[in-house]
All heavy atoms as TSV, in Angstrom:
chain	resi	resn	atom	element	x	y	z
A	1	MET	N	N	121.001	52.064	254.121
A	1	MET	CA	C	122.163	52.365	253.324
A	1	MET	C	C	122.054	51.430	252.057
A	1	MET	O	O	121.721	50.329	252.175
A	1	MET	CB	C	123.424	52.060	254.088
A	1	MET	CG	C	124.630	52.536	253.391
A	1	MET	SD	S	125.765	51.415	252.590
A	1	MET	CE	C	125.614	49.916	253.286
A	2	THR	N	N	122.346	51.961	250.908
A	2	THR	CA	C	122.421	51.258	249.647
A	2	THR	C	C	123.808	51.251	249.140
A	2	THR	O	O	124.441	52.367	248.971
A	2	THR	CB	C	121.448	51.853	248.625
A	2	THR	OG1	O	120.156	51.856	249.169
A	2	THR	CG2	C	121.389	51.091	247.415
A	3	ALA	N	N	124.426	50.164	248.801
A	3	ALA	CA	C	125.724	50.037	248.268
A	3	ALA	C	C	125.691	50.020	246.740
A	3	ALA	O	O	124.827	49.428	246.177
A	3	ALA	CB	C	126.482	48.876	248.775
A	4	PHE	N	N	126.597	50.662	246.114
A	4	PHE	CA	C	126.756	50.670	244.692
A	4	PHE	C	C	128.132	50.192	244.294
A	4	PHE	O	O	129.089	50.823	244.620
A	4	PHE	CB	C	126.588	52.102	244.087
A	4	PHE	CG	C	125.176	52.674	244.344
A	4	PHE	CD1	C	124.985	53.585	245.275
A	4	PHE	CD2	C	124.134	52.302	243.542
A	4	PHE	CE1	C	123.726	54.170	245.446
A	4	PHE	CE2	C	122.839	52.852	243.687
A	4	PHE	CZ	C	122.711	53.709	244.671
A	5	GLY	N	N	128.257	49.035	243.638
A	5	GLY	CA	C	129.524	48.564	243.158
A	5	GLY	C	C	130.615	48.436	244.216
A	5	GLY	O	O	131.679	48.727	244.012
A	6	GLY	N	N	130.216	47.925	245.402
A	6	GLY	CA	C	131.213	47.608	246.388
A	6	GLY	C	C	131.567	48.730	247.295
A	6	GLY	O	O	131.156	48.712	248.472
A	7	ASN	N	N	132.334	49.655	246.929
A	7	ASN	CA	C	132.912	50.709	247.838
A	7	ASN	C	C	132.110	51.927	247.947
A	7	ASN	O	O	132.481	52.857	248.639
A	7	ASN	CB	C	134.352	51.040	247.450
A	7	ASN	CG	C	135.307	49.942	247.700
A	7	ASN	OD1	O	134.921	48.897	248.352
A	7	ASN	ND2	N	136.481	50.025	247.301
A	8	PHE	N	N	130.963	52.076	247.235
A	8	PHE	CA	C	130.175	53.337	247.291
A	8	PHE	C	C	128.812	53.027	247.891
A	8	PHE	O	O	128.269	51.964	247.760
A	8	PHE	CB	C	130.021	53.838	245.874
A	8	PHE	CG	C	131.326	54.377	245.235
A	8	PHE	CD1	C	132.115	53.455	244.475
A	8	PHE	CD2	C	131.827	55.626	245.525
A	8	PHE	CE1	C	133.253	53.895	243.882
A	8	PHE	CE2	C	132.970	56.061	244.887
A	8	PHE	CZ	C	133.771	55.174	244.207
A	9	GLY	N	N	128.292	54.056	248.611
A	9	GLY	CA	C	126.979	53.904	249.150
A	9	GLY	C	C	126.232	55.210	249.236
A	9	GLY	O	O	126.837	56.318	249.069
A	10	ILE	N	N	124.941	55.151	249.473
A	10	ILE	CA	C	124.085	56.345	249.630
A	10	ILE	C	C	123.198	56.117	250.804
A	10	ILE	O	O	122.701	54.948	250.953
A	10	ILE	CB	C	123.324	56.639	248.359
A	10	ILE	CG1	C	122.556	57.961	248.429
A	10	ILE	CG2	C	122.408	55.505	247.943
A	10	ILE	CD1	C	122.044	58.401	247.059
A	11	VAL	N	N	122.981	57.168	251.664
A	11	VAL	CA	C	122.260	57.057	252.885
A	11	VAL	C	C	121.327	58.273	253.085
A	11	VAL	O	O	121.827	59.433	253.125
A	11	VAL	CB	C	123.210	56.988	254.047
A	11	VAL	CG1	C	122.466	56.898	255.377
A	11	VAL	CG2	C	124.200	55.931	253.918
A	12	PRO	N	N	120.026	58.045	253.152
A	12	PRO	CA	C	119.098	59.202	253.596
A	12	PRO	C	C	119.171	59.353	255.081
A	12	PRO	O	O	119.461	58.456	255.794
A	12	PRO	CB	C	117.750	58.664	253.083
A	12	PRO	CG	C	117.882	57.235	253.172
A	12	PRO	CD	C	119.210	56.888	252.832
A	13	PHE	N	N	119.009	60.605	255.584
A	13	PHE	CA	C	118.971	60.802	257.029
A	13	PHE	C	C	118.033	61.892	257.446
A	13	PHE	O	O	117.634	62.742	256.681
A	13	PHE	CB	C	120.389	61.124	257.484
A	13	PHE	CG	C	120.990	62.429	256.977
A	13	PHE	CD1	C	120.745	63.668	257.629
A	13	PHE	CD2	C	121.800	62.465	255.854
A	13	PHE	CE1	C	121.260	64.816	257.183
A	13	PHE	CE2	C	122.369	63.565	255.420
A	13	PHE	CZ	C	122.100	64.802	256.050
A	14	LEU	N	N	117.611	61.808	258.712
A	14	LEU	CA	C	116.775	62.744	259.312
A	14	LEU	C	C	117.500	63.119	260.673
A	14	LEU	O	O	117.904	62.206	261.386
A	14	LEU	CB	C	115.406	62.198	259.696
A	14	LEU	CG	C	114.316	63.065	260.378
A	14	LEU	CD1	C	114.084	64.297	259.557
A	14	LEU	CD2	C	113.149	62.264	260.664
A	15	ASP	N	N	117.655	64.381	260.987
A	15	ASP	CA	C	118.390	64.805	262.157
A	15	ASP	C	C	117.551	65.781	263.000
A	15	ASP	O	O	116.700	66.535	262.424
A	15	ASP	CB	C	119.678	65.471	261.641
A	15	ASP	CG	C	120.702	65.752	262.743
A	15	ASP	OD1	O	120.562	65.052	263.813
A	15	ASP	OD2	O	121.567	66.483	262.570
A	16	ALA	N	N	117.755	65.661	264.302
A	16	ALA	CA	C	117.017	66.622	265.243
A	16	ALA	C	C	117.873	67.034	266.400
A	16	ALA	O	O	118.722	66.197	266.817
A	16	ALA	CB	C	115.725	65.972	265.741
A	17	GLY	N	N	117.662	68.157	266.897
A	17	GLY	CA	C	118.471	68.581	268.083
A	17	GLY	C	C	117.988	69.921	268.646
A	17	GLY	O	O	117.234	70.667	267.986
A	18	THR	N	N	118.537	70.200	269.824
A	18	THR	CA	C	118.233	71.480	270.464
A	18	THR	C	C	119.502	71.977	271.145
A	18	THR	O	O	120.383	71.079	271.451
A	18	THR	CB	C	117.061	71.403	271.401
A	18	THR	OG1	O	116.759	72.603	271.958
A	18	THR	CG2	C	117.387	70.445	272.573
A	19	LEU	N	N	119.630	73.203	271.390
A	19	LEU	CA	C	120.824	73.751	272.029
A	19	LEU	C	C	120.394	74.749	273.093
A	19	LEU	O	O	119.501	75.609	272.895
A	19	LEU	CB	C	121.720	74.509	270.955
A	19	LEU	CG	C	123.014	75.181	271.415
A	19	LEU	CD1	C	123.943	74.060	271.842
A	19	LEU	CD2	C	123.609	75.990	270.292
A	20	SER	N	N	121.102	74.696	274.263
A	20	SER	CA	C	120.821	75.608	275.376
A	20	SER	C	C	122.054	76.021	276.107
A	20	SER	O	O	123.062	75.255	276.092
A	20	SER	CB	C	119.888	74.877	276.301
A	20	SER	OG	O	119.618	75.615	277.485
A	21	ASP	N	N	122.069	77.169	276.699
A	21	ASP	CA	C	123.172	77.586	277.456
A	21	ASP	C	C	122.934	77.416	278.963
A	21	ASP	O	O	123.696	77.839	279.877
A	21	ASP	CB	C	123.582	79.047	277.231
A	21	ASP	CG	C	122.537	79.966	277.452
A	21	ASP	OD1	O	121.379	79.561	277.832
A	21	ASP	OD2	O	122.761	81.218	277.337
A	22	ARG	N	N	121.865	76.749	279.277
A	22	ARG	CA	C	121.448	76.451	280.695
A	22	ARG	C	C	121.969	75.105	281.219
A	22	ARG	O	O	122.340	74.295	280.348
A	22	ARG	CB	C	119.932	76.541	280.807
A	22	ARG	CG	C	119.369	77.831	280.479
A	22	ARG	CD	C	117.864	77.815	280.598
A	22	ARG	NE	N	117.319	79.145	280.327
A	22	ARG	CZ	C	116.121	79.516	280.624
A	22	ARG	NH1	N	115.252	78.555	281.053
A	22	ARG	NH2	N	115.685	80.648	280.321
A	23	SER	N	N	121.979	74.870	282.476
A	23	SER	CA	C	122.417	73.627	282.991
A	23	SER	C	C	121.442	72.460	282.631
A	23	SER	O	O	121.793	71.276	282.588
A	23	SER	CB	C	122.662	73.696	284.444
A	23	SER	OG	O	121.490	74.097	285.125
A	24	TRP	N	N	120.170	72.821	282.498
A	24	TRP	CA	C	119.184	71.852	281.981
A	24	TRP	C	C	118.628	72.333	280.697
A	24	TRP	O	O	118.065	73.435	280.650
A	24	TRP	CB	C	118.040	71.800	283.091
A	24	TRP	CG	C	117.061	70.749	282.875
A	24	TRP	CD1	C	115.825	70.886	282.335
A	24	TRP	CD2	C	117.324	69.318	283.044
A	24	TRP	NE1	N	115.223	69.607	282.192
A	24	TRP	CE2	C	116.086	68.646	282.584
A	24	TRP	CE3	C	118.333	68.506	283.445
A	24	TRP	CZ2	C	115.971	67.313	282.620
A	24	TRP	CZ3	C	118.209	67.199	283.422
A	24	TRP	CH2	C	117.070	66.521	283.069
A	25	PRO	N	N	118.728	71.509	279.680
A	25	PRO	CA	C	118.297	71.955	278.325
A	25	PRO	C	C	116.809	72.171	278.218
A	25	PRO	O	O	116.023	71.583	278.926
A	25	PRO	CB	C	118.682	70.763	277.424
A	25	PRO	CG	C	118.934	69.609	278.319
A	25	PRO	CD	C	119.288	70.107	279.691
A	26	ASP	N	N	116.429	73.129	277.345
A	26	ASP	CA	C	115.072	73.404	277.098
A	26	ASP	C	C	114.687	72.672	275.859
A	26	ASP	O	O	115.215	72.956	274.795
A	26	ASP	CB	C	114.948	74.927	276.886
A	26	ASP	CG	C	113.470	75.352	276.703
A	26	ASP	OD1	O	112.553	74.497	276.656
A	26	ASP	OD2	O	113.278	76.553	276.478
A	27	PHE	N	N	113.750	71.772	275.937
A	27	PHE	CA	C	113.461	70.874	274.843
A	27	PHE	C	C	112.246	71.345	273.977
A	27	PHE	O	O	111.721	70.617	273.183
A	27	PHE	CB	C	113.147	69.451	275.355
A	27	PHE	CG	C	114.286	68.742	275.949
A	27	PHE	CD1	C	114.434	68.632	277.298
A	27	PHE	CD2	C	115.292	68.275	275.026
A	27	PHE	CE1	C	115.568	68.000	277.824
A	27	PHE	CE2	C	116.392	67.607	275.568
A	27	PHE	CZ	C	116.518	67.444	276.991
A	28	LYS	N	N	111.912	72.674	274.082
A	28	LYS	CA	C	110.747	73.126	273.280
A	28	LYS	C	C	111.146	73.663	271.917
A	28	LYS	O	O	110.285	73.881	271.068
A	28	LYS	CB	C	109.937	74.074	274.073
A	28	LYS	CG	C	110.723	75.441	274.282
A	28	LYS	CD	C	109.861	76.375	275.106
A	28	LYS	CE	C	110.596	77.725	275.334
A	28	LYS	NZ	N	109.853	78.710	276.037
A	29	ASP	N	N	112.399	74.052	271.751
A	29	ASP	CA	C	112.790	74.645	270.438
A	29	ASP	C	C	113.728	73.712	269.640
A	29	ASP	O	O	114.871	74.008	269.329
A	29	ASP	CB	C	113.608	75.985	270.755
A	29	ASP	CG	C	112.653	77.008	271.334
A	29	ASP	OD1	O	111.584	77.150	270.981
A	29	ASP	OD2	O	113.162	77.691	272.308
A	30	TRP	N	N	113.152	72.605	269.242
A	30	TRP	CA	C	113.849	71.621	268.406
A	30	TRP	C	C	113.965	72.144	266.983
A	30	TRP	O	O	113.178	72.786	266.422
A	30	TRP	CB	C	113.067	70.344	268.460
A	30	TRP	CG	C	113.253	69.594	269.659
A	30	TRP	CD1	C	112.576	69.774	270.766
A	30	TRP	CD2	C	114.058	68.497	269.884
A	30	TRP	NE1	N	112.963	68.830	271.726
A	30	TRP	CE2	C	113.907	68.055	271.193
A	30	TRP	CE3	C	115.048	67.865	269.080
A	30	TRP	CZ2	C	114.668	67.011	271.751
A	30	TRP	CZ3	C	115.680	66.739	269.658
A	30	TRP	CH2	C	115.560	66.405	270.981
A	31	GLN	N	N	115.108	71.831	266.350
A	31	GLN	CA	C	115.341	72.060	265.031
A	31	GLN	C	C	115.506	70.720	264.271
A	31	GLN	O	O	116.105	69.731	264.815
A	31	GLN	CB	C	116.725	72.829	264.774
A	31	GLN	CG	C	116.642	74.229	265.298
A	31	GLN	CD	C	115.578	75.047	264.569
A	31	GLN	OE1	O	114.731	75.552	265.165
A	31	GLN	NE2	N	115.563	75.130	263.220
A	32	PHE	N	N	114.969	70.612	263.058
A	32	PHE	CA	C	114.954	69.327	262.283
A	32	PHE	C	C	115.640	69.611	260.943
A	32	PHE	O	O	115.483	70.665	260.374
A	32	PHE	CB	C	113.568	68.856	262.093
A	32	PHE	CG	C	112.879	68.588	263.358
A	32	PHE	CD1	C	112.078	69.501	264.025
A	32	PHE	CD2	C	113.020	67.335	263.992
A	32	PHE	CE1	C	111.533	69.195	265.242
A	32	PHE	CE2	C	112.358	67.017	265.143
A	32	PHE	CZ	C	111.593	67.947	265.846
A	33	GLY	N	N	116.308	68.519	260.421
A	33	GLY	CA	C	116.898	68.585	259.147
A	33	GLY	C	C	116.849	67.216	258.474
A	33	GLY	O	O	116.620	66.235	259.141
A	34	ALA	N	N	116.951	67.212	257.121
A	34	ALA	CA	C	116.943	66.021	256.382
A	34	ALA	C	C	117.902	66.109	255.242
A	34	ALA	O	O	118.288	67.212	254.807
A	34	ALA	CB	C	115.552	65.722	255.882
A	35	GLY	N	N	118.359	64.999	254.706
A	35	GLY	CA	C	119.364	65.092	253.649
A	35	GLY	C	C	119.675	63.714	253.088
A	35	GLY	O	O	119.092	62.633	253.419
A	36	ILE	N	N	120.787	63.702	252.375
A	36	ILE	CA	C	121.242	62.478	251.751
A	36	ILE	C	C	122.802	62.467	251.904
A	36	ILE	O	O	123.462	63.528	251.878
A	36	ILE	CB	C	120.817	62.398	250.292
A	36	ILE	CG1	C	121.133	61.063	249.752
A	36	ILE	CG2	C	121.448	63.481	249.478
A	36	ILE	CD1	C	120.416	60.749	248.490
A	37	GLY	N	N	123.297	61.301	252.122
A	37	GLY	CA	C	124.704	61.138	252.353
A	37	GLY	C	C	125.324	60.199	251.368
A	37	GLY	O	O	124.721	59.221	250.984
A	38	PHE	N	N	126.505	60.485	250.870
A	38	PHE	CA	C	127.232	59.677	249.900
A	38	PHE	C	C	128.472	59.185	250.628
A	38	PHE	O	O	129.123	59.863	251.369
A	38	PHE	CB	C	127.648	60.478	248.621
A	38	PHE	CG	C	126.465	61.189	248.011
A	38	PHE	CD1	C	126.079	62.447	248.304
A	38	PHE	CD2	C	125.718	60.439	247.089
A	38	PHE	CE1	C	124.963	62.997	247.667
A	38	PHE	CE2	C	124.609	60.930	246.456
A	38	PHE	CZ	C	124.254	62.208	246.775
A	39	ARG	N	N	128.780	57.913	250.425
A	39	ARG	CA	C	129.853	57.294	251.134
A	39	ARG	C	C	130.851	56.548	250.155
A	39	ARG	O	O	130.475	55.949	249.103
A	39	ARG	CB	C	129.377	56.142	252.115
A	39	ARG	CG	C	128.303	56.548	253.003
A	39	ARG	CD	C	128.833	57.547	254.139
A	39	ARG	NE	N	127.868	57.851	255.099
A	39	ARG	CZ	C	127.187	58.956	255.156
A	39	ARG	NH1	N	127.396	59.869	254.163
A	39	ARG	NH2	N	126.368	59.264	256.123
A	40	TYR	N	N	132.130	56.671	250.460
A	40	TYR	CA	C	133.179	55.888	249.836
A	40	TYR	C	C	133.789	55.099	250.927
A	40	TYR	O	O	134.397	55.674	251.855
A	40	TYR	CB	C	134.181	56.715	249.079
A	40	TYR	CG	C	135.384	55.942	248.556
A	40	TYR	CD1	C	135.085	55.019	247.489
A	40	TYR	CD2	C	136.552	56.070	249.098
A	40	TYR	CE1	C	136.125	54.214	247.072
A	40	TYR	CE2	C	137.607	55.256	248.729
A	40	TYR	CZ	C	137.366	54.382	247.653
A	40	TYR	OH	O	138.418	53.600	247.201
A	41	TYR	N	N	133.724	53.835	250.880
A	41	TYR	CA	C	134.312	52.945	251.944
A	41	TYR	C	C	135.779	52.536	251.549
A	41	TYR	O	O	136.059	51.645	250.883
A	41	TYR	CB	C	133.459	51.711	252.053
A	41	TYR	CG	C	132.029	52.052	252.487
A	41	TYR	CD1	C	130.973	52.003	251.516
A	41	TYR	CD2	C	131.742	52.443	253.721
A	41	TYR	CE1	C	129.747	52.371	251.894
A	41	TYR	CE2	C	130.400	52.768	254.108
A	41	TYR	CZ	C	129.385	52.692	253.195
A	41	TYR	OH	O	128.166	53.084	253.528
A	42	SER	N	N	136.647	53.378	252.166
A	42	SER	CA	C	138.094	53.147	251.888
A	42	SER	C	C	138.643	52.136	252.956
A	42	SER	O	O	137.955	51.786	253.905
A	42	SER	CB	C	138.881	54.514	252.030
A	42	SER	OG	O	138.900	54.861	253.390
A	43	ASN	N	N	139.864	51.803	252.731
A	43	ASN	CA	C	140.568	50.862	253.637
A	43	ASN	C	C	140.780	51.339	255.053
A	43	ASN	O	O	140.909	50.709	256.001
A	43	ASN	CB	C	141.937	50.412	253.090
A	43	ASN	CG	C	141.792	49.575	251.869
A	43	ASN	OD1	O	140.767	48.913	251.689
A	43	ASN	ND2	N	142.785	49.642	251.016
A	44	PHE	N	N	140.806	52.726	255.236
A	44	PHE	CA	C	141.018	53.290	256.533
A	44	PHE	C	C	139.737	53.986	257.134
A	44	PHE	O	O	139.789	54.575	258.194
A	44	PHE	CB	C	142.122	54.374	256.524
A	44	PHE	CG	C	141.892	55.434	255.456
A	44	PHE	CD1	C	141.194	56.592	255.765
A	44	PHE	CD2	C	142.435	55.252	254.210
A	44	PHE	CE1	C	140.965	57.520	254.787
A	44	PHE	CE2	C	142.284	56.234	253.240
A	44	PHE	CZ	C	141.528	57.385	253.521
A	45	GLY	N	N	138.609	53.747	256.560
A	45	GLY	CA	C	137.319	54.215	257.066
A	45	GLY	C	C	136.488	54.928	255.958
A	45	GLY	O	O	137.008	55.316	254.950
A	46	PRO	N	N	135.191	55.121	256.237
A	46	PRO	CA	C	134.299	55.700	255.251
A	46	PRO	C	C	134.642	57.235	255.017
A	46	PRO	O	O	134.809	57.955	256.023
A	46	PRO	CB	C	132.929	55.484	255.744
A	46	PRO	CG	C	133.098	55.260	257.169
A	46	PRO	CD	C	134.475	54.677	257.393
A	47	ILE	N	N	134.671	57.682	253.854
A	47	ILE	CA	C	134.726	59.098	253.472
A	47	ILE	C	C	133.316	59.531	253.232
A	47	ILE	O	O	132.633	58.899	252.351
A	47	ILE	CB	C	135.679	59.376	252.319
A	47	ILE	CG1	C	137.087	58.955	252.654
A	47	ILE	CG2	C	135.595	60.885	251.957
A	47	ILE	CD1	C	138.047	58.985	251.497
A	48	ARG	N	N	132.798	60.450	253.963
A	48	ARG	CA	C	131.380	60.768	253.894
A	48	ARG	C	C	131.181	62.242	253.353
A	48	ARG	O	O	131.889	63.173	253.722
A	48	ARG	CB	C	130.751	60.767	255.291
A	48	ARG	CG	C	130.956	59.423	255.943
A	48	ARG	CD	C	130.294	59.338	257.313
A	48	ARG	NE	N	129.778	60.592	257.839
A	48	ARG	CZ	C	130.114	60.976	259.052
A	48	ARG	NH1	N	130.796	60.199	259.873
A	48	ARG	NH2	N	129.607	62.112	259.557
A	49	VAL	N	N	130.241	62.373	252.435
A	49	VAL	CA	C	129.789	63.722	251.922
A	49	VAL	C	C	128.256	63.746	252.196
A	49	VAL	O	O	127.562	62.963	251.611
A	49	VAL	CB	C	130.157	63.891	250.447
A	49	VAL	CG1	C	129.610	65.302	250.028
A	49	VAL	CG2	C	131.593	63.782	250.258
A	50	ASP	N	N	127.841	64.660	253.085
A	50	ASP	CA	C	126.411	64.727	253.466
A	50	ASP	C	C	125.924	66.132	253.001
A	50	ASP	O	O	126.576	67.136	253.175
A	50	ASP	CB	C	126.296	64.616	254.925
A	50	ASP	CG	C	126.545	63.236	255.483
A	50	ASP	OD1	O	126.435	62.275	254.746
A	50	ASP	OD2	O	127.017	63.170	256.664
A	51	VAL	N	N	124.749	66.087	252.404
A	51	VAL	CA	C	124.012	67.279	251.968
A	51	VAL	C	C	122.708	67.328	252.612
A	51	VAL	O	O	121.903	66.357	252.484
A	51	VAL	CB	C	123.879	67.355	250.417
A	51	VAL	CG1	C	123.151	68.628	249.952
A	51	VAL	CG2	C	125.227	67.197	249.670
A	52	GLY	N	N	122.465	68.405	253.398
A	52	GLY	CA	C	121.205	68.467	254.165
A	52	GLY	C	C	120.535	69.853	254.131
A	52	GLY	O	O	121.267	70.806	253.643
A	53	THR	N	N	119.341	69.894	254.518
A	53	THR	CA	C	118.575	71.149	254.550
A	53	THR	C	C	117.729	71.224	255.817
A	53	THR	O	O	117.209	70.179	256.256
A	53	THR	CB	C	117.699	71.303	253.313
A	53	THR	OG1	O	117.081	72.648	253.340
A	53	THR	CG2	C	116.618	70.289	253.231
A	54	PRO	N	N	117.544	72.370	256.429
A	54	PRO	CA	C	116.597	72.446	257.605
A	54	PRO	C	C	115.211	72.305	257.182
A	54	PRO	O	O	114.729	72.830	256.187
A	54	PRO	CB	C	116.918	73.840	258.131
A	54	PRO	CG	C	117.565	74.646	257.033
A	54	PRO	CD	C	118.135	73.661	256.150
A	55	LEU	N	N	114.416	71.592	258.017
A	55	LEU	CA	C	112.994	71.436	257.794
A	55	LEU	C	C	112.153	72.505	258.427
A	55	LEU	O	O	111.067	72.745	257.928
A	55	LEU	CB	C	112.525	70.009	258.212
A	55	LEU	CG	C	113.162	68.810	257.595
A	55	LEU	CD1	C	112.674	67.526	258.286
A	55	LEU	CD2	C	112.937	68.866	256.103
A	56	ASN	N	N	112.644	73.199	259.417
A	56	ASN	CA	C	112.043	74.276	260.033
A	56	ASN	C	C	113.058	75.368	260.216
A	56	ASN	O	O	113.487	75.690	261.310
A	56	ASN	CB	C	111.329	73.958	261.343
A	56	ASN	CG	C	112.269	73.293	262.319
A	56	ASN	OD1	O	113.341	72.723	262.034
A	56	ASN	ND2	N	111.943	73.389	263.637
A	57	PRO	N	N	113.506	76.053	259.096
A	57	PRO	CA	C	114.619	76.983	259.201
A	57	PRO	C	C	114.242	78.266	260.027
A	57	PRO	O	O	113.060	78.647	260.006
A	57	PRO	CB	C	114.909	77.280	257.767
A	57	PRO	CG	C	113.666	77.003	257.062
A	57	PRO	CD	C	113.013	75.906	257.742
A	58	ARG	N	N	115.260	78.793	260.695
A	58	ARG	CA	C	115.098	80.041	261.371
A	58	ARG	C	C	115.627	81.167	260.485
A	58	ARG	O	O	116.306	80.936	259.484
A	58	ARG	CB	C	115.999	79.957	262.674
A	58	ARG	CG	C	115.462	79.005	263.623
A	58	ARG	CD	C	116.389	78.828	264.755
A	58	ARG	NE	N	117.576	78.296	264.225
A	58	ARG	CZ	C	118.689	77.834	264.984
A	58	ARG	NH1	N	118.655	78.020	266.248
A	58	ARG	NH2	N	119.783	77.414	264.399
A	59	SER	N	N	115.356	82.360	260.812
A	59	SER	CA	C	115.882	83.491	260.118
A	59	SER	C	C	117.405	83.445	260.058
A	59	SER	O	O	118.064	83.285	261.116
A	59	SER	CB	C	115.388	84.794	260.764
A	59	SER	OG	O	115.923	85.922	260.043
A	60	GLY	N	N	117.994	83.561	258.862
A	60	GLY	CA	C	119.380	83.551	258.755
A	60	GLY	C	C	120.010	82.200	258.462
A	60	GLY	O	O	121.227	82.103	258.184
A	61	ASP	N	N	119.210	81.154	258.583
A	61	ASP	CA	C	119.775	79.718	258.375
A	61	ASP	C	C	119.989	79.560	256.818
A	61	ASP	O	O	119.289	80.057	256.039
A	61	ASP	CB	C	118.768	78.682	258.805
A	61	ASP	CG	C	118.806	78.527	260.304
A	61	ASP	OD1	O	119.719	79.033	260.948
A	61	ASP	OD2	O	117.899	77.769	260.879
A	62	SER	N	N	121.023	78.820	256.492
A	62	SER	CA	C	121.252	78.477	255.134
A	62	SER	C	C	120.293	77.480	254.675
A	62	SER	O	O	119.795	76.691	255.415
A	62	SER	CB	C	122.725	77.832	254.998
A	62	SER	OG	O	123.741	78.758	255.289
A	63	ARG	N	N	120.011	77.514	253.374
A	63	ARG	CA	C	119.018	76.498	252.828
A	63	ARG	C	C	119.644	75.118	252.724
A	63	ARG	O	O	118.928	74.106	252.694
A	63	ARG	CB	C	118.410	77.011	251.576
A	63	ARG	CG	C	117.665	78.320	251.747
A	63	ARG	CD	C	116.714	78.673	250.635
A	63	ARG	NE	N	115.973	77.589	250.054
A	63	ARG	CZ	C	114.722	77.307	250.304
A	63	ARG	NH1	N	114.068	78.039	251.227
A	63	ARG	NH2	N	114.076	76.328	249.696
A	64	VAL	N	N	120.901	75.143	252.449
A	64	VAL	CA	C	121.684	73.781	252.272
A	64	VAL	C	C	122.962	73.828	252.976
A	64	VAL	O	O	123.641	74.899	253.017
A	64	VAL	CB	C	121.945	73.569	250.759
A	64	VAL	CG1	C	122.757	72.378	250.553
A	64	VAL	CG2	C	120.656	73.457	249.951
A	65	ALA	N	N	123.331	72.692	253.543
A	65	ALA	CA	C	124.619	72.556	254.204
A	65	ALA	C	C	125.290	71.290	253.684
A	65	ALA	O	O	124.636	70.268	253.407
A	65	ALA	CB	C	124.468	72.380	255.738
A	66	VAL	N	N	126.641	71.400	253.472
A	66	VAL	CA	C	127.483	70.283	252.974
A	66	VAL	C	C	128.546	69.996	254.007
A	66	VAL	O	O	129.180	70.871	254.435
A	66	VAL	CB	C	128.052	70.579	251.591
A	66	VAL	CG1	C	128.940	69.479	251.124
A	66	VAL	CG2	C	127.012	70.875	250.565
A	67	THR	N	N	128.615	68.691	254.373
A	67	THR	CA	C	129.696	68.284	255.323
A	67	THR	C	C	130.486	67.174	254.792
A	67	THR	O	O	129.937	66.220	254.215
A	67	THR	CB	C	128.946	67.802	256.637
A	67	THR	OG1	O	128.125	68.744	257.148
A	67	THR	CG2	C	130.034	67.390	257.631
A	68	VAL	N	N	131.809	67.302	254.790
A	68	VAL	CA	C	132.668	66.254	254.383
A	68	VAL	C	C	133.488	65.777	255.602
A	68	VAL	O	O	133.963	66.579	256.366
A	68	VAL	CB	C	133.739	66.806	253.247
A	68	VAL	CG1	C	134.610	65.713	252.831
A	68	VAL	CG2	C	132.890	67.334	252.067
A	69	SER	N	N	133.500	64.395	255.827
A	69	SER	CA	C	134.200	63.948	256.949
A	69	SER	C	C	134.707	62.515	256.767
A	69	SER	O	O	134.365	61.879	255.731
A	69	SER	CB	C	133.171	63.875	258.191
A	69	SER	OG	O	131.973	63.177	257.877
A	70	LEU	N	N	135.557	62.113	257.619
A	70	LEU	CA	C	136.235	60.805	257.618
A	70	LEU	C	C	135.810	60.060	258.830
A	70	LEU	O	O	135.949	60.594	259.902
A	70	LEU	CB	C	137.719	60.929	257.455
A	70	LEU	CG	C	138.525	59.704	257.601
A	70	LEU	CD1	C	138.281	58.751	256.431
A	70	LEU	CD2	C	139.986	60.031	257.651
A	71	GLY	N	N	135.307	58.860	258.648
A	71	GLY	CA	C	134.969	58.072	259.846
A	71	GLY	C	C	133.440	57.732	259.970
A	71	GLY	O	O	132.640	58.252	259.175
A	72	GLN	N	N	133.119	56.911	260.823
A	72	GLN	CA	C	131.727	56.430	261.018
A	72	GLN	C	C	130.866	57.428	261.740
A	72	GLN	O	O	131.384	58.013	262.695
A	72	GLN	CB	C	131.770	55.036	261.731
A	72	GLN	CG	C	130.532	54.286	261.609
A	72	GLN	CD	C	130.211	53.878	260.171
A	72	GLN	OE1	O	129.388	54.520	259.575
A	72	GLN	NE2	N	130.792	52.827	259.713
A	73	ALA	N	N	129.665	57.658	261.398
A	73	ALA	CA	C	128.737	58.557	262.070
A	73	ALA	C	C	127.979	57.683	263.162
A	73	ALA	O	O	127.578	56.550	262.848
A	73	ALA	CB	C	127.753	59.213	261.133
A	74	PHE	N	N	127.767	58.228	264.304
A	74	PHE	CA	C	127.066	57.485	265.328
A	74	PHE	C	C	125.920	58.328	265.845
A	74	PHE	O	O	125.948	59.430	266.032
A	74	PHE	CB	C	127.963	57.129	266.503
A	74	PHE	CG	C	129.101	56.211	266.053
A	74	PHE	CD1	C	130.346	56.684	265.870
A	74	PHE	CD2	C	128.830	54.859	265.904
A	74	PHE	CE1	C	131.381	55.842	265.489
A	74	PHE	CE2	C	129.882	53.952	265.616
A	74	PHE	CZ	C	131.084	54.510	265.321
């Protein structure tokens, strides 16, 4: 994370995951994404704006996703 002028920051990220409807997940079909996040550190928690893209997109996936959220990511 890099802070700019106190209350602002920028964060690169790499994300990975898989989804299954079975009781035991199938770990062979992983999806990966990467992006950049912008942060404003307010008095009640960080306001986050993340812009990401899939690294191995499937048919019908958007090329870019934008998420706006309040609170810390874990």
